[in-house]
C-alpha positions in Angstrom: 81.2 0.8 65.3 79.7 -2.6 65.5 76.8 -1.6 63.4 78.7 -0.3 60.9 81.0 -3.3 60.8 78.2 -5.7 60.4 76.6 -3.4 57.6 79.9 -3.7 55.5 80.3 -7.5 56.1 76.8 -7.9 55.1 77.0 -6.1 51.9 80.4 -8.0 51.2 78.7 -11.3 51.6 75.7 -10.3 49.6 78.0 -9.3 46.7 79.8 -12.4 46.8 76.7 -14.5 46.7 75.4 -12.3 43.9 78.8 -13.0 41.9 78.5 -16.7 42.4 75.0 -16.8 41.3 76.0 -14.7 38.1 78.6 -17.1 37.4 76.6 -20.1 37.7 73.8 -18.7 35.3 76.2 -17.7 32.8 77.9 -21.1 32.8 74.5 -22.7 32.0 73.9 -20.3 29.3 77.2 -20.3 27.5 79.6 -23.5 27.2 82.7 -23.8 25.3 82.1 -27.4 24.0 82.6 -27.8 20.2 79.3 -27.9 18.2 78.7 -31.3 16.3 78.6 -29.4 13.2 80.5 -26.3 12.4 78.4 -23.3 11.6 79.9 -22.9 8.0 81.8 -25.0 5.6 85.6 -24.5 5.1 86.6 -25.1 1.6 89.3 -27.5 1.0 88.9 -29.4 4.3 87.4 -32.9 4.0 85.2 -34.3 6.6 86.8 -37.0 8.7 85.4 -39.5 11.3 87.0 -40.9 14.2 89.1 -43.4 11.9 90.5 -40.4 9.8 89.2 -39.2 6.4 86.7 -41.2 4.8 87.7 -43.0 1.5 86.6 -41.0 -1.7 84.9 -43.0 -4.4 86.8 -43.3 -7.9 85.7 -40.3 -10.1 84.1 -42.9 -12.4 81.8 -44.2 -9.6 80.7 -40.6 -8.7 80.2 -39.3 -12.4 77.8 -42.5 -12.8 75.6 -40.9 -10.4 76.4 -37.2 -10.8 73.6 -34.5 -11.6 74.6 -31.8 -13.9 71.9 -29.6 -12.7 73.2 -29.8 -9.1 76.6 -29.1 -10.9 75.4 -26.0 -12.6 74.3 -24.8 -8.9 77.6 -25.4 -7.7 79.2 -23.8 -10.7 77.5 -20.4 -9.6 80.4 -19.7 -7.3 82.8 -20.0 -10.2 80.9 -17.4 -12.4 82.8 -14.4 -10.7 85.8 -15.5 -12.6 84.9 -17.9 -15.5 82.2 -17.9 -18.3 81.0 -21.1 -19.8 78.9 -20.0 -22.7 80.3 -20.7 -26.3 82.3 -17.9 -27.5 82.1 -16.3 -24.1 85.0 -13.7 -23.0 87.6 -14.9 -20.5 87.6 -12.8 -17.3 89.8 -13.3 -14.4 89.9 -17.0 -15.3 89.6 -18.6 -19.0 86.4 -19.3 -20.9 85.4 -23.1 -20.1 83.2 -23.9 -22.9 84.4 -27.4 -24.2 87.2 -27.5 -21.7 86.9 -30.9 -20.8 89.4 -33.2 -22.6 91.6 -30.1 -23.8 95.0 -29.4 -23.1 96.0 -27.4 -20.0 96.2 -23.9 -21.4 94.3 -24.3 -24.6 92.2 -20.9 -24.6 94.1 -18.4 -27.1 95.3 -15.3 -25.8 94.6 -16.1 -21.9 97.6 -15.4 -19.7 97.8 -18.8 -18.0 100.3 -19.3 -15.2 103.7 -21.2 -15.9 102.7 -23.5 -13.3 99.8 -24.7 -15.0 101.2 -24.7 -18.5 103.9 -26.8 -17.1 101.4 -29.6 -16.1 101.5 -32.5 -18.7 98.4 -33.9 -20.1 94.8 -32.7 -20.7 91.9 -31.8 -18.8 90.6 -35.3 -18.3 87.9 -36.5 -15.6 90.8 -37.5 -13.1 92.4 -34.3 -13.5 89.7 -32.1 -13.2 88.5 -34.0 -9.9 92.1 -33.5 -8.7 92.2 -29.8 -9.7 89.0 -28.9 -8.1 90.1 -30.8 -4.9 93.2 -28.3 -4.6 94.3 -26.1 -7.4 97.3 -25.4 -5.4 98.4 -29.0 -5.0 97.7 -29.8 -8.6 99.7 -27.0 -10.0 101.9 -25.5 -7.1 102.4 -21.9 -7.8 99.1 -21.4 -9.8 97.5 -17.9 -9.9 94.2 -19.7 -9.2 93.4 -18.6 -5.6 90.4 -20.9 -5.1 90.9 -23.2 -2.0 89.1 -26.1 -3.3 85.9 -27.9 -3.4 85.6 -30.3 -0.5 82.6 -32.6 -1.1 83.7 -35.2 -3.8 80.2 -35.5 -5.1 80.0 -31.7 -5.7 83.0 -32.1 -7.7 81.5 -34.9 -9.8 78.4 -33.1 -10.4 80.3 -29.9 -11.4 82.5 -31.9 -13.9 79.3 -33.5 -15.4 77.9 -30.0 -15.8 81.3 -28.8 -17.5 81.2 -31.8 -19.8 77.6 -31.0 -20.7 78.6 -27.6 -21.9 80.3 -28.4 -25.2 82.6 -31.4 -24.6 79.9 -34.3 -24.3 82.9 -36.9 -23.8 81.8 -40.4 -22.8 82.0 -40.8 -19.1 84.4 -43.3 -17.9 83.2 -46.8 -16.9 82.8 -47.5 -13.4 84.2 -50.5 -12.1 82.1 -53.4 -11.2 81.2 -54.2 -7.5 84.0 -56.3 -5.9 86.1 -56.6 -9.2 89.4 -57.9 -8.3 92.4 -57.2 -10.2 93.1 -59.9 -12.9 95.7 -62.6 -11.6 98.8 -63.6 -13.4 98.1 -67.4 -14.6 101.7 -67.7 -16.0 103.4 -66.9 -12.6 100.8 -69.3 -10.9 101.6 -72.1 -13.4 105.3 -71.9 -12.6 104.7 -71.8 -8.8 102.2 -74.8 -8.7 104.3 -76.8 -11.3 107.7 -78.5 -11.3 110.9 -76.8 -10.7 112.0 -75.5 -14.3 115.6 -76.8 -13.7 114.4 -80.4 -13.0 112.0 -80.4 -16.0 115.2 -79.4 -18.0 117.5 -82.0 -16.4 114.8 -84.7 -17.1 114.2 -84.0 -20.9 115.0 -86.5 -23.4 117.9 -85.3 -25.5 117.0 -84.6 -29.2 117.8 -87.1 -31.8 121.2 -86.8 -33.9 122.6 -84.6 -30.8 125.9 -85.5 -29.3 124.2 -86.5 -26.0 121.8 -88.9 -27.8 124.8 -90.7 -29.6 126.4 -91.1 -26.3 123.4 -92.6 -24.8 123.0 -95.1 -27.6 126.6 -96.2 -27.2 126.2 -96.9 -23.5 123.1 -99.0 -24.0 124.6 -101.1 -26.6 127.6 -101.9 -24.5 125.5 -102.9 -21.7 123.4 -105.3 -24.1 126.6 -107.0 -25.3 128.1 -107.5 -21.7 130.8 -105.2 -22.4 132.6 -103.2 -19.6 131.6 -99.7 -19.6 134.0 -97.4 -21.4 135.1 -94.1 -19.8 133.0 -91.7 -21.4 
């Protein structure tokens, strides 16, 4: 009986030791820490640092260093819905030849969504940048299902490529480094000068005005030594 009990206890202890060892080994091989970089990019989500989302350069700055060839590579993911050759047929989306600078909903015969047609203005560089960032934010209710292009420079590259396909509009001038907005000199002059009310009170009355005649009379009476009259 004792031998049988010892055998059972021995096997139980050995099983516990084996289970503990497997737990330690599996913990070393598999861990639940978040990787430094995700395995795939999520469209429409900007990369952010510890201080929040990184500031995005103005589109004019990004266009100045844009590469249309790189934009053509990025545009390949758009070809499932769009053509861009001159005279190309529209598909799920409209043909995009010479689209930069045109009005929203400019392709004849294409069934644009009411949401997009309701957006005022044209496809400017800024408008395209906002649209490619998030079509659903740019035109809430749009039929466009694309989530958006997260990388700001990729958007600029695509816009430069689109512009090269039939539009060829001049790129906007990038602001100079450290350029500050012009100050209002007129407001500064008022702030640094005398009080306008004081300047008005100290002004000399014009010749021939009632105020000038009154002053002349007072001066004449003072010179003659006459008592001042009640003016």
